[in-house]
C-alpha positions as CSV (number, residue, x, y, z in Angstrom):
1,X,43.8,111.8,-0.1
2,X,41.4,114.7,0.0
3,X,39.6,113.2,3.0
4,X,42.8,112.8,4.9
5,X,43.8,116.4,4.0
6,X,40.5,117.7,5.2
7,X,40.8,115.8,8.5
8,X,44.2,117.2,9.1
9,X,43.0,120.8,8.3
10,X,40.1,120.3,10.8
11,X,42.5,119.1,13.4
12,X,44.7,122.2,12.7
13,X,41.7,124.5,13.1
14,X,40.8,123.0,16.5
15,X,44.4,123.3,17.6
16,X,44.6,126.8,16.4
17,X,41.4,127.7,18.3
18,X,42.9,126.3,21.5
19,X,46.2,128.0,20.8
20,X,44.4,131.4,20.6
21,X,42.8,130.7,24.0
22,X,46.2,129.8,25.5
23,X,47.8,133.0,24.1
24,X,45.0,135.1,25.6
25,X,44.5,133.4,29.0
26,X,47.0,130.6,29.4
27,X,45.8,127.1,30.4
28,X,42.5,128.5,31.6
29,X,42.0,130.4,28.4
30,X,42.7,127.3,26.4
31,X,40.1,125.3,28.3
32,X,37.5,128.1,27.8
33,X,38.3,128.1,24.1
34,X,37.8,124.4,23.9
35,X,34.4,124.8,25.6
36,X,33.4,127.6,23.2
37,X,34.5,125.5,20.3
38,X,32.4,122.6,21.5
39,X,29.4,124.9,22.0
40,X,29.6,126.6,18.6
41,X,30.0,123.2,16.9
42,X,27.0,121.8,18.6
43,X,24.9,124.8,17.7
44,X,26.1,124.9,14.1
45,X,25.4,121.1,13.8
46,X,21.7,121.6,14.5
47,X,21.0,125.1,13.2
48,X,23.5,126.2,10.6
49,X,21.4,125.1,7.6
50,X,18.4,127.2,8.9
51,X,20.7,130.2,9.4
52,X,22.2,130.0,5.9
53,X,18.9,129.7,4.2
54,X,17.4,132.5,6.2
55,X,20.3,134.8,5.5
56,X,19.8,134.2,1.8
57,X,16.0,134.6,2.0
58,X,15.5,131.2,0.5
59,X,12.0,130.0,-0.1
60,X,11.2,126.3,-0.1
61,X,9.5,125.0,-3.3
62,X,7.9,121.8,-4.5
63,X,6.5,120.1,-7.6
64,X,3.5,122.5,-7.6
65,X,5.2,125.9,-7.6
66,X,8.5,125.0,-9.3
67,X,7.8,121.7,-11.1
68,X,10.8,121.5,-13.5
69,X,13.4,122.6,-11.0
70,X,12.0,120.3,-8.4
71,X,11.9,117.4,-10.9
72,X,15.6,117.9,-11.8
73,X,16.7,117.7,-8.1
74,X,14.4,114.7,-7.5
75,X,15.7,112.7,-10.5
76,X,19.3,113.5,-9.6
77,X,18.9,112.5,-6.0
78,X,17.5,109.2,-7.2
79,X,20.5,108.7,-9.5
80,X,22.9,109.5,-6.7
81,X,21.1,107.2,-4.2
82,X,20.3,110.1,-1.9
83,X,17.1,111.0,0.0
84,X,15.2,113.8,-1.6
85,X,16.6,117.0,-0.1
86,X,14.5,120.1,0.7
87,X,14.6,122.3,-2.4
88,X,14.8,126.1,-2.1
89,X,14.7,129.0,-4.5
90,X,16.6,132.3,-3.9
91,X,15.3,135.5,-5.6
92,X,18.7,136.8,-6.7
93,X,19.8,137.8,-10.2
94,X,23.3,136.3,-9.7
95,X,23.4,132.7,-11.0
96,X,24.6,130.5,-8.1
97,X,23.7,127.6,-5.9
98,X,24.7,126.0,-2.6
99,X,23.9,123.0,-0.4
100,X,23.6,122.8,3.3
101,X,22.6,120.4,6.1
102,X,24.2,118.2,8.7
103,X,23.7,114.9,6.8
104,X,22.0,113.5,3.6
105,X,18.8,112.9,5.6
106,X,18.6,116.6,6.6
107,X,20.0,118.3,3.5
108,X,18.8,121.2,1.5
109,X,19.8,122.6,-1.9
110,X,19.2,126.1,-3.1
111,X,19.4,127.7,-6.5
112,X,19.0,131.4,-7.4
113,X,16.5,132.6,-9.9
114,X,19.4,133.9,-11.9
115,X,20.7,130.4,-12.3
116,X,17.4,129.2,-13.7
117,X,17.2,132.1,-16.1
118,X,20.7,132.1,-17.5
119,X,21.6,128.4,-17.7
120,X,20.1,125.6,-19.9
121,X,18.2,122.7,-18.5
122,X,21.3,120.4,-18.6
123,X,23.6,123.1,-17.0
124,X,21.2,123.6,-14.1
125,X,21.1,119.8,-13.7
126,X,24.9,119.7,-13.6
127,X,25.0,122.5,-11.0
128,X,22.5,120.7,-8.8
129,X,24.4,117.5,-9.2
130,X,27.5,119.2,-7.9
131,X,25.6,120.4,-4.8
132,X,24.2,116.9,-4.3
133,X,27.8,115.6,-4.5
134,X,28.6,117.9,-1.5
135,X,25.7,116.4,0.4
136,X,26.8,112.8,-0.5
137,X,30.4,113.6,0.7
138,X,29.0,115.3,3.8
139,X,31.0,118.4,2.9
140,X,28.1,120.6,4.1
141,X,28.7,119.7,7.7
142,X,32.5,119.9,7.4
143,X,32.4,123.4,5.9
144,X,29.9,124.6,8.5
145,X,32.1,123.4,11.3
146,X,35.2,125.0,9.8
147,X,33.4,128.3,9.1
148,X,32.0,128.4,12.7
149,X,35.4,127.7,14.2
150,X,37.0,130.4,12.0
151,X,34.4,132.9,13.1
152,X,34.9,132.0,16.7
153,X,38.7,132.4,16.4
154,X,38.2,135.9,14.9
155,X,35.8,136.7,17.8
156,X,38.5,135.7,20.3
157,X,41.0,137.8,18.6
158,X,38.7,140.8,18.7
159,X,38.0,140.3,22.4
160,X,41.7,139.8,23.2
161,X,42.2,143.3,24.5
162,X,39.5,142.7,27.1
163,X,41.7,140.0,28.6
164,X,44.7,142.3,28.8
165,X,48.3,141.4,28.3
166,X,49.5,141.1,31.9
167,X,50.5,138.0,33.7
168,X,47.8,138.6,36.2
169,X,45.4,137.2,33.6
170,X,47.5,134.0,33.4
171,X,48.8,135.0,29.9
172,X,52.3,133.6,29.6
173,X,53.3,135.8,26.7
174,X,51.9,139.1,27.9
175,X,51.0,141.8,25.4
176,X,52.8,139.9,22.6
177,X,50.4,137.0,22.9
178,X,47.5,139.3,22.7
179,X,48.8,140.8,19.5
180,X,49.3,137.4,18.0
181,X,45.8,136.4,18.9
182,X,44.4,139.6,17.4
183,X,46.3,139.6,14.2
184,X,47.8,136.3,13.3
185,X,45.3,133.7,14.5
186,X,42.2,135.1,12.6
187,X,44.3,135.3,9.4
188,X,45.5,131.7,9.9
189,X,41.9,130.6,10.5
190,X,40.9,132.2,7.2
191,X,43.6,130.4,5.3
192,X,42.6,127.0,6.9
193,X,38.9,127.7,6.1
194,X,39.7,128.5,2.4
195,X,42.0,125.5,2.1
196,X,39.3,123.1,3.3
197,X,36.8,124.6,0.9
198,X,39.0,124.3,-2.1
199,X,39.9,120.6,-1.4
200,X,36.2,119.7,-1.7
201,X,35.3,121.5,-4.9
202,X,37.3,119.3,-7.3
203,X,35.8,116.2,-5.7
204,X,32.3,117.6,-5.9
205,X,32.9,118.6,-9.6
206,X,33.9,115.0,-10.4
207,X,31.1,113.3,-8.5
208,X,28.6,115.8,-9.8
209,X,29.7,115.1,-13.4
210,X,29.3,111.4,-12.7
211,X,25.7,111.9,-11.4
212,X,24.6,114.1,-14.2
213,X,26.3,112.0,-16.8
214,X,28.3,114.6,-18.8
215,X,31.2,116.6,-17.4
216,X,30.9,119.2,-20.2
217,X,27.5,120.4,-18.9
218,X,29.1,121.3,-15.6
219,X,32.1,122.9,-17.3
220,X,29.8,125.1,-19.4
221,X,27.8,126.0,-16.3
222,X,30.9,127.0,-14.3
223,X,32.0,129.3,-17.1
224,X,28.6,131.1,-17.2
225,X,28.3,131.4,-13.5
226,X,31.8,132.8,-13.1
227,X,31.3,135.4,-15.8
228,X,28.1,136.5,-14.3
229,X,29.3,136.6,-10.8
230,X,32.0,139.2,-11.8
231,X,29.4,141.8,-12.7
232,X,26.2,140.9,-10.9
233,X,26.4,141.5,-7.1
234,X,25.0,139.2,-4.5
235,X,24.0,141.6,-1.7
236,X,23.1,138.9,0.8
237,X,26.5,137.2,0.4
238,X,28.3,140.6,0.6
239,X,26.6,141.2,4.0
240,X,27.6,137.7,5.2
241,X,31.0,136.9,3.5
242,X,31.7,134.0,5.9
243,X,29.3,131.8,3.9
244,X,30.8,132.5,0.5
245,X,32.6,129.2,0.4
246,X,29.2,127.3,0.4
247,X,28.4,128.5,-3.2
248,X,29.5,126.7,-6.3
249,X,31.3,129.9,-7.4
250,X,32.5,132.6,-5.1
251,X,29.6,135.1,-5.0
252,X,31.6,138.1,-3.7
253,X,32.3,140.9,-6.0
254,X,35.8,141.2,-4.6
255,X,36.6,137.6,-5.3
256,X,39.1,138.1,-8.0
257,X,42.1,137.3,-5.9
258,X,45.0,135.0,-6.3
259,X,44.8,131.3,-5.6
260,X,46.1,131.6,-2.0
261,X,43.2,133.8,-0.8
262,X,40.3,132.4,-2.9
263,X,37.6,130.2,-1.2
264,X,37.3,128.3,-4.5
265,X,39.8,126.8,-6.9
266,X,40.5,128.8,-10.1
267,X,37.4,128.3,-12.4
268,X,39.6,127.7,-15.5
269,X,41.4,124.9,-13.6
270,X,38.0,123.3,-12.7
271,X,36.8,123.5,-16.2
272,X,40.0,122.0,-17.5
273,X,39.7,119.1,-15.1
274,X,36.1,118.5,-16.2
275,X,37.2,118.6,-19.9
276,X,39.9,116.1,-19.1
277,X,37.3,113.9,-17.4
278,X,35.1,114.0,-20.4
279,X,38.0,112.9,-22.6
280,X,38.7,110.0,-20.2
281,X,35.1,108.7,-20.3
282,X,34.6,109.4,-24.0
283,X,32.2,112.3,-23.3
284,X,33.9,114.5,-25.9
285,X,33.0,112.1,-28.7
286,X,29.5,111.4,-27.4
287,X,28.3,115.0,-27.0
288,X,30.1,117.6,-29.0
289,X,30.9,120.5,-26.7
290,X,30.0,123.9,-27.9
291,X,32.6,126.6,-27.6
292,X,32.6,128.6,-24.4
293,X,30.3,131.6,-24.8
294,X,31.8,135.0,-24.9
295,X,30.7,137.3,-22.0
296,X,28.4,139.2,-24.4
297,X,26.7,136.0,-25.6
298,X,26.4,134.7,-22.1
299,X,24.8,137.9,-20.9
300,X,22.3,138.4,-23.8
301,X,20.5,135.0,-23.7
302,X,20.4,131.6,-22.0
303,X,22.3,128.9,-23.9
304,X,20.1,126.3,-25.6
305,X,22.3,123.5,-24.3
306,X,22.5,119.9,-25.6
307,X,18.8,119.1,-25.6
308,X,17.7,115.5,-26.2
309,X,20.2,112.8,-27.0
310,X,23.8,113.6,-27.6
311,X,23.7,112.5,-31.2
312,X,20.7,114.6,-32.2
313,X,21.3,118.0,-33.8
314,X,21.0,121.1,-31.6
315,X,17.9,123.1,-32.1
316,X,18.2,126.8,-32.7
317,X,16.7,129.2,-30.1
318,X,15.6,132.7,-31.0
319,X,17.1,135.4,-28.7
320,X,14.7,136.2,-25.9
321,X,14.8,138.1,-22.7
322,X,15.1,135.8,-19.6
323,X,11.8,135.3,-17.9
324,X,11.3,136.1,-14.2
325,X,10.9,132.5,-13.3
326,X,11.1,130.2,-16.3
327,X,10.8,127.0,-14.2
328,X,8.0,128.1,-11.9
329,X,4.3,127.8,-12.3
330,X,4.5,127.9,-16.1
331,X,7.6,125.9,-17.2
332,X,9.0,126.8,-20.6
333,X,11.5,125.1,-22.9
334,X,12.0,121.5,-23.9
335,X,12.2,118.8,-21.3
336,X,15.6,117.4,-20.5
337,X,16.7,113.8,-20.0
338,X,15.4,113.6,-16.4
339,X,11.9,114.9,-17.0
């Protein structure tokens, strides 16, 4: 159902793009819009991943300079039956992550230093499993195409006045058509982009939980990331808001909007769905979930997480300040189930 819905939304986006061209320049404008759409899609297909990684100042890492982080991604990719994606680290205090790439063979995943500092080993694994689920579902290509078309529609709206509103420009609706193209079409494109993004997040949550083996780890991670994103700004994302939908949690400081205008589903709803999934598969009885941390607890120290086997007691962890890169050249903390 989600695949069908996304296909319909993509078709609507393409039709909207051509409609804007028709409002601005009639039949000729519609054909030009179609050519622009084809060109932007072709460019984004080959280069969008490089652009996104560059805008976030992501640095590629491997088993030498980020051994534990790299090992987690490698083990999860094997569990999911995926090729090993390129693995990147973003020097950003806000905990977050995203995936990009045109297909599983040319995919990349990126996590922020804030994610590695503030989340437990299992929670980081759950987040990266979510991103690998996007790769497996080929969501990264879908979202890139939609975002590119949305940006192109907004661009056409901004340039509408340059085409004028007279019939000499083959515009059948005159100045009214120009106004519609300038105001209504970009807004509609934003709604379609957001709708496509949100349809994918629930599926990625479910598949990611299947890959990592415990839905409660991802539920806990989402809670921590959402709390931190509310107070820790992501300056790169603020400068490029069109890529906000790529992250596991909306990275924008002004993201506390109602469901209609959010690029992501409500976090509480996502957590509730994961908790329900845990009950369905018996996860709640196999690994006792800890209570969701309060904002103060989440900010003061990383959570120890359910180390080792689910039936073993949780070790206590003394409060410590987060290290600058706890999973870099000198890994710290106990090893998780995929080490």
